[in-house]
C-alpha positions, 0 to 999 in steps of 0.5 A: 621845673624843680630838680626833684621833679626833673629827677622823678621825671627822668626815672619814671619815663623808662619804667613807664616805657618798659611797662608799655612795651611789655603790654604791647608785646603781650597783646601782640603775642595774644593776637598772634596766638589767636591767628595761629589757632584759627589757622590750625583749626581750619587745617584740622577741619579740612585734613583727613582721609576725605580732604575738604578745601579749607573754605568748604570745611569752614562753611560746612562747620556752620551747616553750609555745603554738600551733605557729605562735607557737613557730615564729615566736618560737623559730626566727626572732626569738629567735636574732636577739634573743639575737645582739643581746644577746650581741654588744652585751654583748661589744662594750661590755665589750671597749670598756671594757677597752680604754679602761682598758688604753690609758688612752685614752677613744677606744680601741675595737676599731676602733682596734686593728684587731679589726673590720678583721680580722673584716671581712677574714676574713669577706670573704676567705671570701666571696671563696673561694666557701666556705659562708656558714655559716663566716662567723662562724668566719672573722670570729673568725679575722680578729680574732685575726689582727689581735690577733696582729699587734698583740701581736707588736709589743707583745711584741717591742718593748714599745711604749708604750701611745700608740704601741700605739694608733698601730700599731692604727690602722695595722693597721685602715687596712691591713685596711680597704683590703684589704677594700675592694679585695676588694669592688671585685673581687667579682662583683656578687652577692657584693659586695652580701653582703660590703658588707652584712656589713661594715656590721653586720647581725643578719640570718640568725642561727642557733641553733648560732651563738648557742650557740657565741658566747654560751657563749664570750662568757659565759666571756670576760666572766666572766674579765674580772670575775675579773681586775678586781682586776688591771685596777685595779692596772694603773690605778695605773701600770706602776711601781706594778703592778710594785711590787705583784708584777704584770708589767704588760706580760704582764698587759696583753697577756693582757687585750688578747687577752681584749678582742680575743676578746670583740670578735671573737666579737661581730663574728662574730655581727653584723659590725663594728657601730660606736659600741657599744664606744666610747660605752657605757663613756663613758655608764656612766662618766657615769652611775655613776662610776669603774669597779667590778664593778657598773659593769662589769655595767652596761656589759654590760647597756647594750651589750646594750640599745643594740644590741637597741634599734637592731635594733628600730628597723631592723626596725619603726620606720625606713622604710628596709627592709633597713638594717643595724643598724651604719648605725643605731649609727654614725648615732646615735654620730657626733653623740653622740661629737662632743657628748661631745668638746665637753663634755670640752673635747677639741676645740681652743678658739678663741683669745681674742684 
């Protein structure tokens, strides 16, 4: 064996071993998150004013057991639990995609105006006196409207990524102001409903909403997995992506719309829940490293687990009755995000003089 071969062999072995170790760690984290999610789902289905043994609750979910157990689990608890799982996964994947597209660790659906658009659509529907059953559809339409505004700026002027974030902040601020104005002008009974929705709530979800949103989120998340290679090419920069035959502007816009659809569908189920889309991608990167298909799966599982756990705290642990789940996620998220910013050195450091 030549000296050159032995050198390359010794240099390549540690790199290959590190890559294999990272892959194993990611797969173990995915498996652990999946197990925790199954356990938390069982706890959520069995816990409540009517306590049902875990095995009986799981049997009732599939239509077996007493009529009372089946009614409680399938008609009251399961739609809320599945809504939390669907919305949490959708928000987390949308946040991860946006942070990669904008190359900004603080990017989220809040930044580009999606949650503001969803709130605007839902509150506008309440203002017209239409049926509340149409609220998720109105939220989806509002989120897509915000995306259309942002996409129009990006497509016509080919804004740089940093400027696109600023435009998204402006869209979010304008829509939030419109929502606040409508709530102030509402009659008292409608103002309470609108305010509860805009803080994020899983109350009153139904099976038609769950099936519609769940199917659409599954399609959108599958599309994100299939386009993961194109996102990785965009990570190399626009010049490198163009050299590899990818139109970076067109692809970035398509991926942006995909992220917006995911976030809008999640908001259609839960309202504008804060923190999940922003923090979960950070947590996954901290635990599993750079983005891969395995870390994308871990992101979806972690988002679902986080939102379901927060909703369980709202229902059965916290002493405040009727607290929206969005208030819990925001309360947990603020100090965590501050600690993250300090850890990464994002806050200005005091001068040494």
